[in-house]
N, C-alpha and C positions, 0 to 999 in steps of 0.2 A: 772450083776455085783453086788457083795455084797455091795460095797460102794455107789451104787445108791439107795439102798432100794428096797423093793418089790413094792412100789407104790409111785407115785409122784402126788400131787394135787397143782394147783396154780389157783389163781383167781384174778379178777380185777372188781371193781365197774364200770359198764358201764352207769348206769342211776340212777339219784337221783332226783325225781321230786315231786312236789306238785300239786294236781288237786282238783278243787271244786267238791263236790259230794252232793247229797241230796238237790236239789234246793228247795227253800221255796219262795212262792209268797209274794211279799211285800204288795199285796192288794191295791196298789196305782199305777196308771198309770205314775205318775211323779217320782217315785222311781224305780230303777231297782230291779229285783228279785236278791236274794242272795242265797248263799249255806249255809246250816246248819252245814256241816262238810267239812273238808279238808282231802284228802288222800295223805299220804306219801308212795311213791312206790320206792323200791330200786331193781336194777337188778344187778346180779353178773354173769360175764362170766367166766366159769371154764374150765380148761384142766385137764384131768386125764390120767395118764399112769400107767397101770397095767403090771408090768414086768413079772409076773407069768402067766397071761392069757391076752395077748395083745388084744384079741378080745373084752375085756370089756372096753378098753380105749375109751376116747372121747376127742374131741377138740372143743373149742368155744361153749360149751353148756351153755345156759342161764338159770338162776334160778332167780325167782322174788317173792316178796311177798309185801304186803302192810298193812298199818294200818290206820284207820281213827281217827280223833280227832275233837271235836266240835270247831266251829269258836269263841266260847267265850274264847278260850285259844290261846295263841301265840305259835308258833312252839318251840320257845326257852324253854318254860315251860314244853313241853312234849317230846322234841327231844330225850333225852337220853333213856327214857323208850320205846318210839316207835322204835328207832333203835335197841335196845336190843331185843325186840319182833320180829322185822323183821329179824334180822340176826340170831337169834335162829332158826327160821323156815327155812331160806335159808340153813344154815349149816346142819340142819337135812335132808333137801331135797338132798343136795350134798352127805351126808353120805349114804342115801338110794340109791342113783344113783351109788355109788362106792362100798364101802366095805361091805354094808349090804348083798350082794350076796355071801360073802365068806363062 
């Protein structure tokens, strides 16, 4: 159908999480060990419909990427830049999985 376009892509964020990484020993049995960095991971689930070559279509394919930041910074300080970096990579991965084969 011409009004449907040749391809359709939709996606939804299914995970947005912070995880401690790079543990550093406190060197003191009375203090717990800490992490030097925190990892922000974002997962997007995408659906792709290729009306020209339906065999290329996929449903519920997950794409994820992460970025680390030092624990000396608060998430609010680095959130915009981290999200931009992560989403740039996820969008590139989705592009490569879809129209890059045209």
